[in-house]
Backbone as a printed PyTorch tensor [residue, N CA C, xyz], in Angstrom:
tensor([[[ 36.3840,  -2.0620,  56.0560],
         [ 35.6920,  -2.3880,  54.7160],
         [ 35.7500,  -1.1550,  53.8840]],

        [[ 35.6520,  -0.1190,  54.4780],
         [ 35.6850,   1.1750,  53.6790],
         [ 37.0840,   1.3600,  53.0320]],

        [[ 38.0630,   0.9680,  53.7800],
         [ 39.4260,   1.0520,  53.0700],
         [ 39.6800,  -0.0260,  52.0310]],

        [[ 38.9050,  -1.0270,  52.2650],
         [ 39.1160,  -2.1950,  51.2920],
         [ 38.3840,  -1.7900,  50.0260]],

        [[ 37.2210,  -1.1660,  50.0780],
         [ 36.4570,  -0.4700,  48.8650],
         [ 37.2380,   0.3030,  48.2080]],

        [[ 37.8060,   1.2310,  48.9370],
         [ 38.6010,   2.4480,  48.1380],
         [ 39.7930,   1.7560,  47.6570]],

        [[ 40.5680,   0.8810,  48.0790],
         [ 41.4980,   0.0610,  47.3480],
         [ 41.1350,  -0.5940,  46.1240]],

        [[ 39.9010,  -1.1390,  46.2320],
         [ 39.5040,  -2.0520,  45.1260],
         [ 39.1270,  -0.9990,  43.9520]],

        [[ 38.5820,   0.1100,  44.2550],
         [ 38.0410,   1.0850,  43.1370],
         [ 39.3670,   1.5930,  42.4840]],

        [[ 40.4620,   1.8970,  43.3700],
         [ 41.6680,   2.4460,  42.8560],
         [ 42.2950,   1.5670,  41.8560]],

        [[ 42.3560,   0.1550,  42.4420],
         [ 43.0770,  -0.9090,  41.5020],
         [ 42.1660,  -0.9010,  39.9960]],

        [[ 40.8920,  -0.8850,  40.1540],
         [ 40.2750,  -1.0150,  38.8970],
         [ 40.4900,   0.0870,  37.9170]],

        [[ 40.6190,   1.5280,  38.5780],
         [ 40.8820,   2.5980,  37.8230],
         [ 42.1410,   2.5900,  37.1110]],

        [[ 43.2630,   2.0970,  37.9580],
         [ 44.4970,   1.8860,  37.1770],
         [ 44.6330,   0.8640,  36.1230]],

        [[ 43.9310,  -0.2060,  36.3680],
         [ 43.9120,  -1.3100,  35.3840],
         [ 43.2340,  -0.8790,  34.1770]],

        [[ 42.2160,   0.1630,  34.2790],
         [ 41.3600,   0.6230,  33.1370],
         [ 42.2830,   1.5030,  32.3940]],

        [[ 43.1290,   2.3460,  33.0660],
         [ 43.9360,   3.2510,  32.2570],
         [ 45.0750,   2.5240,  31.6830]],

        [[ 45.7180,   1.4620,  32.4090],
         [ 46.7290,   0.7470,  31.6800],
         [ 46.2110,   0.0000,  30.4110]],

        [[ 45.1090,  -0.3500,  30.5230],
         [ 44.4710,  -1.0500,  29.2700],
         [ 44.0960,  -0.2120,  28.0140]],

        [[ 43.7550,   1.1450,  28.6330],
         [ 43.5690,   2.2070,  27.4100],
         [ 44.7000,   2.5620,  26.7920]],

        [[ 45.9020,   2.8060,  27.5840],
         [ 47.0950,   3.0890,  26.9880],
         [ 47.6600,   1.9770,  26.2230]],

        [[ 47.4790,   0.7410,  26.4230],
         [ 47.9750,  -0.2090,  25.7690],
         [ 47.2580,  -0.4520,  24.4120]],

        [[ 46.0870,  -0.2050,  24.4690],
         [ 45.1800,  -0.3790,  23.2250],
         [ 45.6750,   0.7090,  22.2290]],

        [[ 46.1910,   1.8290,  22.5030],
         [ 46.5700,   2.9370,  21.5660],
         [ 47.6010,   2.5430,  20.7070]],

        [[ 47.5260,   2.8220,  19.2880],
         [ 48.7020,   2.4860,  18.5770],
         [ 49.8570,   3.4540,  18.7740]],

        [[ 51.1430,   2.7040,  18.6390],
         [ 52.2850,   3.3440,  18.8190],
         [ 52.5950,   4.3410,  17.7340]],

        [[ 53.1900,   5.6670,  18.1030],
         [ 53.5620,   6.5510,  17.1380],
         [ 54.8570,   5.9980,  16.4490]],

        [[ 54.8780,   6.1850,  15.1770],
         [ 56.1220,   5.8980,  14.3290],
         [ 57.3150,   6.7810,  14.7770]],

        [[ 58.5340,   6.4210,  14.8100],
         [ 59.7540,   7.1040,  15.1540],
         [ 59.6690,   8.2160,  14.0960]],

        [[ 60.0860,   9.4810,  14.4510],
         [ 60.2600,  10.5730,  13.3540],
         [ 60.9020,  10.2760,  12.2050]],

        [[ 62.0990,   9.5770,  12.2790],
         [ 62.7540,   9.2640,  11.0560],
         [ 62.0640,   8.2490,  10.1730]],

        [[ 61.1590,   7.5060,  10.6890],
         [ 60.5090,   6.5710,   9.6590],
         [ 59.4870,   7.2840,   8.7550]],

        [[ 58.7500,   8.1120,   9.3480],
         [ 57.6960,   8.7690,   8.3580],
         [ 58.5690,   9.6420,   7.3180]],

        [[ 59.7430,  10.3510,   7.6420],
         [ 60.2460,  11.1130,   6.6700],
         [ 61.0250,  10.2550,   5.7200]],

        [[ 61.4780,   9.1440,   6.1820],
         [ 62.1780,   8.3240,   5.2860],
         [ 61.3890,   7.6520,   4.0870]],

        [[ 60.0980,   7.3710,   4.6100],
         [ 59.2040,   6.5680,   3.7830],
         [ 58.7130,   7.6090,   2.7940]],

        [[ 58.6150,   8.9100,   3.1100],
         [ 58.1860,   9.9000,   2.1790],
         [ 59.2490,  10.1440,   1.1020]],

        [[ 60.4950,  10.2020,   1.5530],
         [ 61.5690,  10.3560,   0.7020],
         [ 61.6990,   9.0680,  -0.2240]],

        [[ 61.5260,   7.9780,   0.2770],
         [ 61.5750,   6.6820,  -0.5630],
         [ 60.4180,   6.7380,  -1.5380]],

        [[ 59.2400,   7.2580,  -1.3180],
         [ 58.0430,   7.3440,  -2.2830],
         [ 58.5800,   8.4300,  -3.4610]],

        [[ 59.1360,   9.5040,  -2.8020],
         [ 59.6470,  10.5270,  -3.8500],
         [ 60.6880,   9.9750,  -4.7410]],

        [[ 61.5270,   9.3310,  -4.2230],
         [ 62.7740,   8.6180,  -4.8630],
         [ 62.2760,   7.7560,  -6.0280]],

        [[ 61.3060,   6.8870,  -5.8090],
         [ 60.7900,   6.0260,  -6.7680],
         [ 60.0330,   6.8200,  -7.8280]],

        [[ 59.2160,   7.7420,  -7.4870],
         [ 58.4520,   8.4660,  -8.3820],
         [ 59.6050,   9.2700,  -9.5490]],

        [[ 60.7200,   9.7940,  -8.8500],
         [ 61.6570,  10.5150,  -9.6800],
         [ 62.2560,   9.4010, -10.4770]],

        [[ 62.7100,   8.3300,  -9.9480],
         [ 63.4020,   7.2130, -10.8350],
         [ 62.4470,   6.7620, -11.9840]],

        [[ 61.0510,   6.7960, -11.6690],
         [ 60.2100,   6.4310, -12.9040],
         [ 60.2740,   7.4730, -13.9560]],

        [[ 60.2350,   8.6230, -13.5670],
         [ 60.2410,   9.7180, -14.4100],
         [ 61.5980,   9.8750, -15.1230]],

        [[ 62.4900,   9.5720, -14.4000],
         [ 63.9010,   9.5500, -15.1140],
         [ 63.8370,   8.4760, -16.2150]],

        [[ 63.4720,   7.2000, -15.8570],
         [ 63.3700,   6.2200, -16.9310],
         [ 62.3930,   6.5950, -18.1260]],

        [[ 61.3150,   7.1040, -17.7930],
         [ 60.3520,   7.4920, -19.0580],
         [ 61.1120,   8.5780, -19.8100]],

        [[ 61.7750,   9.6470, -19.0540],
         [ 62.4230,  10.6130, -19.8890],
         [ 63.6600,  10.2480, -20.7070]],

        [[ 64.1860,   9.1690, -20.3670],
         [ 65.5630,   8.7820, -21.0350],
         [ 65.2600,   7.6380, -22.1810]],

        [[ 63.9580,   7.3140, -22.2650],
         [ 63.8240,   6.3970, -23.1950],
         [ 63.5740,   6.7260, -24.7070]],

        [[ 63.3380,   8.1150, -24.7090],
         [ 63.3900,   8.8060, -26.1120],
         [ 64.4720,   9.7020, -26.3450]],

        [[ 65.0550,   9.6470, -27.6270],
         [ 66.1080,  10.6470, -28.0400],
         [ 65.4820,  11.5550, -28.9610]],

        [[ 65.5330,  12.6390, -28.7730],
         [ 65.1160,  13.7970, -29.6130],
         [ 65.9210,  13.7880, -30.9480]],

        [[ 65.3690,  14.0030, -31.9990],
         [ 65.8350,  14.0030, -33.3450],
         [ 65.1380,  15.2250, -34.1640]],

        [[ 66.0060,  15.5220, -35.2850],
         [ 65.4260,  16.7320, -36.2260],
         [ 64.0470,  16.4540, -36.7140]],

        [[ 63.4430,  17.3700, -36.8830],
         [ 61.9160,  17.4930, -37.2420],
         [ 60.8730,  17.0290, -36.1020]],

        [[ 61.5770,  16.5530, -35.1480],
         [ 60.4220,  16.4810, -33.8330],
         [ 59.8470,  17.8440, -33.5030]],

        [[ 58.6960,  17.7740, -32.9070],
         [ 58.1170,  18.9630, -32.2520],
         [ 57.9260,  18.9190, -30.8550]],

        [[ 58.6790,  19.8820, -30.2520],
         [ 58.6860,  19.8940, -28.6450],
         [ 57.8380,  21.0330, -27.9250]],

        [[ 57.3600,  20.6940, -26.7510],
         [ 56.6960,  21.7220, -26.2300],
         [ 57.5440,  22.0890, -24.8800]],

        [[ 57.9500,  23.3470, -24.9800],
         [ 58.9440,  23.9170, -23.9740],
         [ 58.0670,  24.6890, -22.9530]],

        [[ 57.8860,  24.2240, -21.7400],
         [ 57.1250,  24.8940, -20.8010],
         [ 57.9650,  25.3900, -19.6590]],

        [[ 58.0360,  26.7590, -19.3660],
         [ 58.7120,  27.3690, -18.2140],
         [ 57.7430,  27.8960, -17.2530]],

        [[ 57.6190,  27.2750, -16.1060],
         [ 56.7160,  27.7070, -15.0250],
         [ 56.5450,  29.2590, -14.8790]],

        [[ 55.3310,  29.8550, -15.0590],
         [ 55.1420,  31.2950, -14.8240],
         [ 55.8450,  32.0340, -15.7660]],

        [[ 56.2350,  31.5770, -16.9110],
         [ 57.1960,  32.2860, -17.8540],
         [ 56.5110,  32.1560, -19.2550]],

        [[ 55.2960,  32.7940, -19.5970],
         [ 54.6620,  32.6100, -20.7200],
         [ 55.4070,  32.9700, -21.9390]],

        [[ 56.2790,  34.0270, -21.6460],
         [ 56.9500,  34.5020, -22.8780],
         [ 58.0240,  33.6730, -23.3770]],

        [[ 58.5930,  32.7070, -22.3090],
         [ 59.5880,  31.8370, -22.9460],
         [ 58.9380,  30.5310, -23.2650]],

        [[ 57.9490,  30.2200, -22.7390],
         [ 57.2570,  28.7570, -23.0800],
         [ 56.6210,  28.7790, -24.3970]],

        [[ 56.8100,  27.9350, -25.1510],
         [ 56.3170,  27.6020, -26.5340],
         [ 56.5270,  26.3570, -27.1780]],

        [[ 55.8890,  25.8930, -28.1940],
         [ 56.0310,  24.8210, -29.1220],
         [ 57.0440,  25.1610, -30.1870]],

        [[ 58.0530,  24.3520, -30.3390],
         [ 58.9900,  24.6610, -31.3860],
         [ 59.5220,  23.2440, -32.1870]],

        [[ 59.6520,  23.5250, -33.3240],
         [ 60.2410,  22.2480, -34.1330],
         [ 61.7240,  22.0990, -33.9320]],

        [[ 62.3260,  20.9560, -34.0480],
         [ 63.6740,  20.7010, -33.9460],
         [ 64.1570,  20.9820, -35.5090]],

        [[ 65.1890,  21.8140, -35.7600],
         [ 65.6120,  22.1150, -37.0090],
         [ 66.3190,  20.9920, -37.6290]],

        [[ 66.5590,  20.8500, -38.9710],
         [ 67.3160,  19.8050, -39.5090],
         [ 68.6640,  19.7090, -38.9800]],

        [[ 69.2560,  20.9680, -38.5520],
         [ 70.7320,  20.8220, -37.7880],
         [ 70.5860,  20.4490, -36.2770]],

        [[ 69.5030,  20.1940, -35.9290],
         [ 69.3010,  19.5480, -34.5060],
         [ 69.1340,  20.4180, -33.3650]],

        [[ 68.8160,  21.9010, -33.7440],
         [ 68.7520,  22.8990, -32.8000],
         [ 67.2520,  23.4450, -32.6400]],

        [[ 67.1080,  23.9740, -31.6100],
         [ 65.9630,  24.8230, -31.4580],
         [ 66.1880,  26.2200, -31.0630]],

        [[ 65.3420,  27.1250, -31.2910],
         [ 65.2770,  28.5990, -30.9700],
         [ 64.5180,  28.9400, -29.8240]],

        [[ 64.8000,  29.6700, -28.6960],
         [ 64.1000,  30.0900, -27.6500],
         [ 64.2650,  31.5450, -27.3370]],

        [[ 63.4970,  32.2290, -26.9610],
         [ 63.8000,  33.5750, -26.4490],
         [ 64.6850,  33.7230, -25.3190]],

        [[ 65.7330,  34.7480, -25.3120],
         [ 66.6680,  34.7520, -24.3010],
         [ 67.9130,  33.8720, -24.6770]],

        [[ 67.6100,  32.7840, -25.0500],
         [ 68.6840,  31.7600, -25.1530],
         [ 69.1180,  31.5840, -26.7140]],

        [[ 68.1780,  31.9850, -27.5970],
         [ 68.7630,  31.8040, -28.9280],
         [ 68.7180,  30.2220, -29.2830]],

        [[ 69.8020,  29.8520, -30.0580],
         [ 69.8640,  28.3010, -30.5020],
         [ 70.4220,  27.4710, -29.3250]],

        [[ 69.8000,  26.1620, -29.2390],
         [ 70.1710,  25.3740, -28.3600],
         [ 70.0190,  23.8830, -28.8440]],

        [[ 71.1500,  23.1640, -28.8170],
         [ 71.1260,  21.7440, -29.2710],
         [ 70.2040,  20.9550, -28.6670]],

        [[ 69.3260,  20.3060, -29.5500],
         [ 68.2580,  19.5100, -28.8600],
         [ 68.4730,  17.8610, -29.2690]],

        [[ 68.7660,  17.6260, -30.6610],
         [ 68.8350,  16.4640, -31.1540],
         [ 69.9770,  15.6980, -30.3240]],

        [[ 69.6020,  14.3400, -30.2240],
         [ 70.6600,  13.6340, -29.3860],
         [ 70.4430,  13.6320, -27.9080]],

        [[ 69.5910,  14.4480, -27.4790],
         [ 69.4350,  14.5340, -25.9040],
         [ 67.9160,  13.9380, -25.7910]],

        [[ 67.6890,  13.4950, -24.3990],
         [ 66.5570,  12.9520, -23.9540],
         [ 65.9170,  14.2460, -23.5920]],

        [[ 64.2940,  14.1660, -23.4640],
         [ 63.6250,  15.4500, -22.9620],
         [ 64.0640,  15.8050, -21.6260]],

        [[ 64.4350,  15.0040, -20.8150],
         [ 64.9260,  15.4400, -19.3540],
         [ 66.3010,  16.1690, -19.4560]],

        [[ 67.1950,  15.5440, -20.3510],
         [ 68.4870,  16.2570, -20.5370],
         [ 68.2890,  17.7050, -21.2330]],

        [[ 67.3890,  17.7990, -22.0990],
         [ 67.1820,  18.9410, -22.7310],
         [ 66.5490,  20.0090, -21.5660]],

        [[ 65.7170,  19.6410, -20.8060],
         [ 65.2440,  20.4550, -19.9330],
         [ 66.0610,  20.8750, -19.0260]],

        [[ 67.0990,  20.0300, -18.4920],
         [ 68.3080,  20.3890, -17.5520],
         [ 69.1170,  21.4530, -18.2320]],

        [[ 69.4100,  21.3040, -19.5620],
         [ 70.1790,  22.1420, -20.2420],
         [ 69.5490,  23.5460, -20.4230]],

        [[ 68.1920,  23.5300, -20.7740],
         [ 67.5830,  24.9320, -20.7050],
         [ 67.4960,  25.5990, -19.3160]],

        [[ 67.2140,  24.8260, -18.3110],
         [ 67.1470,  25.2240, -17.0250],
         [ 68.4550,  25.9390, -16.5200]],

        [[ 69.6480,  25.3510, -16.9200],
         [ 70.7740,  25.9370, -16.5360],
         [ 70.9310,  27.2880, -17.2740]],

        [[ 70.6770,  27.2660, -18.5340],
         [ 70.8840,  28.4590, -19.2590],
         [ 70.1540,  29.5560, -18.8040]],

        [[ 68.7820,  29.2130, -18.3200],
         [ 67.7340,  30.3300, -17.9030],
         [ 68.0150,  30.9120, -16.6330]],

        [[ 69.1070,  30.4050, -15.8940],
         [ 69.3570,  30.8260, -14.6640],
         [ 70.0260,  32.2440, -14.6090]],

        [[ 70.4630,  32.5600, -15.9200],
         [ 71.3430,  33.8130, -16.0460],
         [ 70.1910,  34.7620, -16.0450]],

        [[ 68.9880,  34.4260, -16.5100],
         [ 67.9880,  35.5130, -16.6040],
         [ 66.8070,  35.4050, -15.6750]],

        [[ 66.5190,  34.1620, -15.1580],
         [ 65.3870,  33.9630, -14.2940],
         [ 65.8790,  33.1400, -12.8900]],

        [[ 65.0020,  33.4700, -12.0120],
         [ 65.1100,  32.9720, -10.5880],
         [ 64.6310,  31.7400, -10.4000]],

        [[ 65.3820,  30.6020, -10.2530],
         [ 64.8390,  29.1850, -10.0950],
         [ 63.9050,  28.6450, -11.2490]],

        [[ 64.2270,  28.7360, -12.4560],
         [ 63.2990,  28.4400, -13.6050],
         [ 63.0270,  26.9020, -13.4390]],

        [[ 61.6800,  26.5380, -13.6660],
         [ 61.2200,  25.2050, -13.7610],
         [ 60.8030,  24.7960, -15.2050]],

        [[ 61.4940,  24.0040, -15.6930],
         [ 61.2410,  23.6710, -17.2270],
         [ 60.8970,  22.2090, -17.4120]],

        [[ 59.8060,  22.1060, -18.3250],
         [ 59.3230,  20.8270, -18.6110],
         [ 59.3870,  20.7440, -20.2510]],

        [[ 59.9580,  19.7660, -20.6500],
         [ 60.1190,  19.4180, -22.1790],
         [ 59.1280,  18.2560, -22.5730]],

        [[ 58.2510,  18.4320, -23.4490],
         [ 57.3650,  17.3360, -23.8860],
         [ 57.4470,  17.2870, -25.3800]],

        [[ 57.6290,  15.8580, -25.8870],
         [ 57.5730,  15.6080, -27.3020],
         [ 56.2020,  15.3960, -27.8190]],

        [[ 55.9720,  16.5410, -28.6340],
         [ 54.5260,  16.5050, -29.0630],
         [ 54.2980,  15.6940, -30.2340]],

        [[ 55.1640,  15.7930, -31.1470],
         [ 55.1640,  15.0370, -32.3100],
         [ 56.5450,  14.4400, -32.5980]],

        [[ 56.3790,  13.0200, -32.9420],
         [ 57.6290,  12.1800, -33.2300],
         [ 57.8500,  12.1970, -34.7990]],

        [[ 58.7640,  12.9910, -35.4100],
         [ 58.9700,  12.8230, -36.7050],
         [ 60.2140,  12.3320, -37.2010]],

        [[ 61.1720,  12.2760, -36.3680],
         [ 62.7560,  11.8290, -36.4050],
         [ 62.6090,  10.3840, -36.4460]],

        [[ 62.0280,   9.7730, -35.7720],
         [ 62.2590,   8.2100, -35.7430],
         [ 61.0730,   7.4910, -36.3560]],

        [[ 61.5520,   6.7720, -37.4190],
         [ 60.6150,   6.1280, -38.3940],
         [ 60.9660,   4.7590, -38.6940]],

        [[ 60.1350,   3.8870, -39.0390],
         [ 60.3310,   2.5960, -39.6420],
         [ 59.5040,   2.4460, -41.0540]],

        [[ 59.9570,   1.6800, -41.8350],
         [ 59.2290,   1.6840, -43.1710],
         [ 58.7170,   0.4020, -43.5460]],

        [[ 57.6770,   0.4420, -44.0840],
         [ 56.8090,  -0.9170, -44.4370],
         [ 56.8150,  -0.8710, -46.1000]],

        [[ 57.2350,  -1.9190, -46.6790],
         [ 56.9710,  -2.1580, -48.1510],
         [ 56.4690,  -3.5300, -48.3610]],

        [[ 55.9200,  -3.6310, -49.6380],
         [ 55.2330,  -4.8700, -50.0440],
         [ 53.8130,  -4.8750, -49.9490]],

        [[ 53.3670,  -6.0380, -49.5620],
         [ 51.9210,  -6.3600, -49.2930],
         [ 51.2320,  -5.9510, -47.9480]],

        [[ 51.3260,  -4.6810, -47.7760],
         [ 50.8510,  -4.1560, -46.3240],
         [ 49.6340,  -3.1300, -47.1670]],

        [[ 48.7190,  -3.0360, -46.3470],
         [ 47.5020,  -2.1150, -46.5750],
         [ 47.9800,  -0.6210, -46.7730]],

        [[ 49.0190,  -0.2720, -45.9830],
         [ 49.3860,   1.3900, -45.9980],
         [ 50.7530,   1.0910, -45.9790]],

        [[ 51.5350,   0.9740, -47.1850],
         [ 52.9020,   0.9860, -47.1690],
         [ 53.3760,   2.4970, -47.0590]],

        [[ 54.7840,   2.4470, -46.6150],
         [ 55.4740,   3.7590, -46.2770],
         [ 55.8140,   3.8320, -44.8710]],

        [[ 56.3640,   5.1060, -44.5790],
         [ 57.0530,   5.4000, -43.2450],
         [ 55.8770,   5.5390, -42.2720]],

        [[ 56.2480,   5.0310, -41.1060],
         [ 55.3400,   5.4480, -39.9800],
         [ 56.1230,   5.7730, -38.7870]],

        [[ 55.6800,   6.6440, -37.9650],
         [ 56.5780,   7.1070, -36.5820],
         [ 56.8290,   5.7960, -35.7900]],

        [[ 57.9930,   5.7500, -35.3080],
         [ 58.5320,   4.5220, -34.2640],
         [ 58.1110,   5.1110, -32.9880]],

        [[ 57.3090,   4.5050, -32.4330],
         [ 56.9140,   4.7980, -30.8720],
         [ 57.9570,   3.8920, -30.0870]],

        [[ 58.2000,   4.3630, -28.9550],
         [ 59.1590,   3.6000, -27.8830],
         [ 58.6330,   2.2340, -27.6720]],

        [[ 59.5360,   1.1820, -27.8880],
         [ 59.0530,  -0.1500, -27.8000],
         [ 58.1060,  -0.8750, -28.7700]],

        [[ 58.0990,  -0.1340, -29.9920],
         [ 57.1330,  -0.7150, -30.8810],
         [ 57.9130,  -1.9330, -31.4810]],

        [[ 56.8730,  -2.9790, -31.6910],
         [ 57.5050,  -4.2920, -32.2350],
         [ 56.9330,  -4.3380, -33.6900]],

        [[ 57.3610,  -5.5940, -34.2250],
         [ 57.0600,  -5.8470, -35.7260],
         [ 55.5330,  -5.7320, -35.8530]],

        [[ 54.8980,  -6.6960, -34.9750],
         [ 53.3970,  -6.7980, -35.1490],
         [ 52.6500,  -5.5120, -34.9440]],

        [[ 53.1060,  -4.6680, -33.9370],
         [ 52.5630,  -3.4220, -33.7280],
         [ 52.6480,  -2.4920, -35.0890]],

        [[ 53.7440,  -2.6120, -35.5210],
         [ 54.0290,  -1.7650, -36.7580],
         [ 53.0520,  -2.1560, -37.9960]],

        [[ 53.0850,  -3.5040, -38.1640],
         [ 52.2020,  -4.2010, -39.2390],
         [ 50.6640,  -3.7520, -38.9420]],

        [[ 50.2530,  -3.6450, -37.6380],
         [ 49.0910,  -3.1770, -37.3790],
         [ 48.7940,  -1.6840, -37.6280]],

        [[ 49.8390,  -1.0340, -37.2900],
         [ 49.5650,   0.5370, -37.6970],
         [ 49.5500,   0.6510, -39.1740]],

        [[ 49.9860,  -0.3290, -40.0240],
         [ 49.8740,  -0.1700, -41.3180],
         [ 48.6680,  -0.8500, -41.9070]],

        [[ 47.7580,  -1.1700, -40.9750],
         [ 46.4700,  -1.6960, -41.4660],
         [ 46.4910,  -3.3290, -41.7260]],

        [[ 47.7730,  -3.8530, -41.4800],
         [ 47.7190,  -5.3330, -41.6880],
         [ 48.2440,  -5.5750, -43.0570]],

        [[ 48.0860,  -6.6470, -43.4250],
         [ 48.4720,  -7.3060, -44.7750],
         [ 47.3490,  -7.3950, -45.8580]],

        [[ 47.8170,  -7.1710, -47.1690],
         [ 46.6970,  -7.5260, -48.1510],
         [ 46.4190,  -9.0230, -48.2670]],

        [[ 45.4310,  -9.1420, -49.0720],
         [ 44.9590, -10.4920, -49.4470],
         [ 46.0400, -11.1460, -50.2690]],

        [[ 46.8250, -10.6260, -50.8540],
         [ 47.8120, -11.2440, -51.7170],
         [ 49.1720, -11.4860, -50.9050]],

        [[ 49.2760, -11.1310, -49.7150],
         [ 50.5070, -11.1940, -48.9540],
         [ 50.9200, -12.5680, -48.7000]],

        [[ 52.3910, -12.8490, -48.7690],
         [ 52.7720, -14.1600, -48.2700],
         [ 52.8510, -13.9480, -46.7740]],

        [[ 51.9500, -14.5460, -46.0310],
         [ 51.8920, -14.3380, -44.4540],
         [ 52.9490, -15.2940, -43.7190]],

        [[ 53.7650, -15.8980, -44.4730],
         [ 54.8580, -16.8760, -43.8120],
         [ 56.1960, -16.3350, -44.0910]],

        [[ 56.4060, -15.4160, -44.7680],
         [ 57.9270, -15.2600, -45.2280],
         [ 58.1950, -13.6640, -45.1000]],

        [[ 57.7730, -12.9890, -44.2310],
         [ 58.0090, -11.5300, -43.9990],
         [ 59.3820, -11.3400, -43.4670]],

        [[ 60.0470, -10.2300, -43.3000],
         [ 61.2930, -10.0120, -42.7300],
         [ 61.4890,  -8.5520, -42.3050]],

        [[ 62.3940,  -8.4040, -41.2090],
         [ 62.6940,  -7.0090, -40.9790],
         [ 64.2210,  -6.7540, -41.4380]],

        [[ 64.4840,  -5.8030, -42.0980],
         [ 65.8780,  -5.3560, -42.7410],
         [ 66.3150,  -4.3360, -41.7180]],

        [[ 67.3800,  -4.5340, -41.0820],
         [ 68.1810,  -3.4480, -40.3120],
         [ 69.5770,  -3.5750, -40.8750]],

        [[ 69.9520,  -2.1510, -40.9770],
         [ 71.2100,  -1.8730, -41.2930],
         [ 72.0660,  -1.3110, -40.1440]],

        [[ 73.0540,  -1.8550, -39.7220],
         [ 73.8090,  -1.5310, -38.6470],
         [ 75.4090,  -1.5350, -39.0510]],

        [[ 76.0100,  -0.4500, -38.8660],
         [ 77.5370,  -0.4690, -39.1270],
         [ 77.8650,  -0.7810, -40.7060]],

        [[ 76.8510,  -0.3890, -41.4890],
         [ 77.0480,  -0.8290, -42.8390],
         [ 76.6850,  -2.3130, -43.3290]],

        [[ 76.1330,  -3.1270, -42.3810],
         [ 75.9810,  -4.3560, -42.6530],
         [ 74.4400,  -4.6440, -42.4990]],

        [[ 73.8070,  -5.4810, -43.4320],
         [ 72.4100,  -5.9490, -43.4120],
         [ 72.1300,  -6.9750, -42.6740]],

        [[ 71.0720,  -6.7850, -41.6240],
         [ 70.8090,  -7.9100, -40.7870],
         [ 69.1430,  -8.1600, -41.2060]],

        [[ 68.9360,  -9.5300, -41.2500],
         [ 67.5650,  -9.8000, -41.3890],
         [ 66.8830, -10.5780, -40.4510]],

        [[ 65.8020, -10.2220, -40.0220],
         [ 65.0400, -10.8580, -39.2510],
         [ 63.7340, -11.3650, -39.5000]],

        [[ 63.6290, -12.7760, -39.8340],
         [ 62.5390, -13.3150, -40.4560],
         [ 61.2610, -13.4050, -39.5430]],

        [[ 60.1310, -13.3750, -39.9510],
         [ 58.8270, -13.7340, -39.2190],
         [ 57.8570, -14.2650, -40.1850]],

        [[ 56.8380, -14.9260, -39.3780],
         [ 55.5480, -15.4610, -40.0690],
         [ 54.3960, -14.5470, -39.4380]],

        [[ 53.7120, -14.0120, -40.2210],
         [ 52.6020, -13.1060, -39.7880],
         [ 51.7350, -14.0370, -39.2620]],

        [[ 51.3140, -15.1170, -39.7380],
         [ 50.3280, -16.0840, -39.0010],
         [ 50.8560, -16.4440, -37.5960]],

        [[ 52.1650, -16.7130, -37.5340],
         [ 52.5590, -17.0620, -36.2820],
         [ 52.5770, -16.0610, -35.2030]],

        [[ 52.8580, -14.5700, -35.7300],
         [ 52.7700, -13.4740, -34.8280],
         [ 51.3830, -13.4110, -34.1680]],

        [[ 50.4690, -13.5710, -34.9970],
         [ 49.1400, -13.4110, -34.6270],
         [ 48.6850, -14.4370, -33.6980]],

        [[ 49.3010, -15.7530, -33.5710],
         [ 49.1860, -16.5330, -32.5240],
         [ 49.9030, -16.5000, -31.4030]],

        [[ 50.7090, -15.5350, -31.3270],
         [ 51.4430, -15.2840, -30.1120],
         [ 52.9280, -15.7490, -30.1410]],

        [[ 53.6340, -16.2250, -31.3570],
         [ 54.7590, -16.3740, -31.4280],
         [ 55.7060, -15.1690, -31.4560]],

        [[ 56.7960, -15.2260, -30.5980],
         [ 57.5060, -14.0110, -30.4840],
         [ 58.5990, -14.0420, -31.3040]],

        [[ 59.0270, -15.1090, -32.0000],
         [ 60.0740, -15.0600, -32.9650],
         [ 59.8910, -14.1730, -34.1230]],

        [[ 60.7440, -13.2660, -34.2020],
         [ 60.6650, -12.3070, -35.3820],
         [ 59.7990, -10.9310, -34.8710]],

        [[ 59.2050, -11.0870, -33.7750],
         [ 58.4160,  -9.9720, -33.1430],
         [ 59.4210,  -9.0070, -32.3390]],

        [[ 60.4360,  -8.3950, -33.0760],
         [ 61.5420,  -7.8470, -32.4780],
         [ 61.0700,  -6.2160, -32.1070]],

        [[ 61.7710,  -5.7480, -31.0990],
         [ 61.6190,  -4.4190, -30.8630],
         [ 62.2920,  -3.5190, -32.0310]],

        [[ 61.7020,  -2.8050, -32.7470],
         [ 62.1790,  -2.0530, -34.0150],
         [ 62.8860,  -0.8640, -33.3500]],

        [[ 63.9960,  -0.5590, -34.3950],
         [ 64.9220,   0.7010, -34.3790],
         [ 64.5370,   1.4890, -35.4320]],

        [[ 64.9720,   2.8540, -35.3010],
         [ 64.6530,   3.8580, -36.2410],
         [ 65.4840,   3.3780, -37.4870]],

        [[ 64.7860,   3.5010, -38.7070],
         [ 65.3730,   3.1270, -40.0160],
         [ 65.1060,   1.6250, -40.3770]],

        [[ 64.5850,   0.9880, -39.4770],
         [ 64.1410,  -0.4730, -40.1050],
         [ 63.1530,  -0.7340, -41.0610]],

        [[ 63.3540,  -1.4890, -41.9020],
         [ 62.3450,  -1.8360, -42.9860],
         [ 61.6300,  -3.1700, -42.7490]],

        [[ 60.3360,  -2.9870, -42.8920],
         [ 59.5260,  -4.2670, -42.7520],
         [ 59.0480,  -4.5890, -44.3200]],

        [[ 59.5360,  -5.8380, -44.6080],
         [ 59.1230,  -6.1680, -46.0590],
         [ 58.2470,  -7.3290, -45.8990]],

        [[ 57.1500,  -7.3600, -46.6550],
         [ 56.0170,  -8.4040, -46.7380],
         [ 55.9330,  -8.7470, -48.2810]],

        [[ 56.4990,  -9.8580, -48.7740],
         [ 56.4140, -10.2850, -50.0110],
         [ 55.0820, -10.5470, -50.4770]]])
C-alpha cells in the first residue's frame, strides 16, 4: 500500500508539471521577432518616402534645413529665383525640382566631406512656388498656395466661396499643358452636393474661373 501511494503521488506530480508546461505560451522563433520589427520599420520608411516625394520644391519656397547636433549649419532658407539655396560649408545647392527627401540626401552626401555621419532633415515651411489662380465671382480672387492634393472645391473654399452674383452652374478650370488650353467644367452647386465631376485635383498654374 505504501508503494502504491508513492506511485500515485509521483504520477500526480508529473501530470501537474506536464500541464504547467503545456499552458505556457510558446516562444516565437528568433527570426520572427526581428523580421516583424524590420517589416514595421520598412512600412514606416515607405510612408515617409511617399510623403516626401509628393511635393517638389520650387523657387521662393522657404525650407527648414536641420542637421542633427549641428546648429551652425541648420537654418531656414528661401529658395532663390534660380532654384538654389545657400548653406554654410556647402555654398550653393540646387533645390528646385527636388523633393524634400531628395534634397536632404544631396545635402547629407555633400556634408560627409566635413562632418561624420550627418543626419539631415528638410521641411517645407512655406509653399510659395506652387499656386493656383481664382478669377471672377469669388470672394477673394487672386493666387492661393497649391497644397498637395488640393481640389477645385477646396480651392474655392480657400477663396471664401462665391459671391452672390456668381453663376454657380458654369464655372471651369483652365489648364495650360504643352501650349494647349484644357477646360474642366464644374457646377458649384453640384460640387457642394458631392458631385465629383469637375472637382479635379489641381496642378500648379491652374486658373479657376467663376463667371
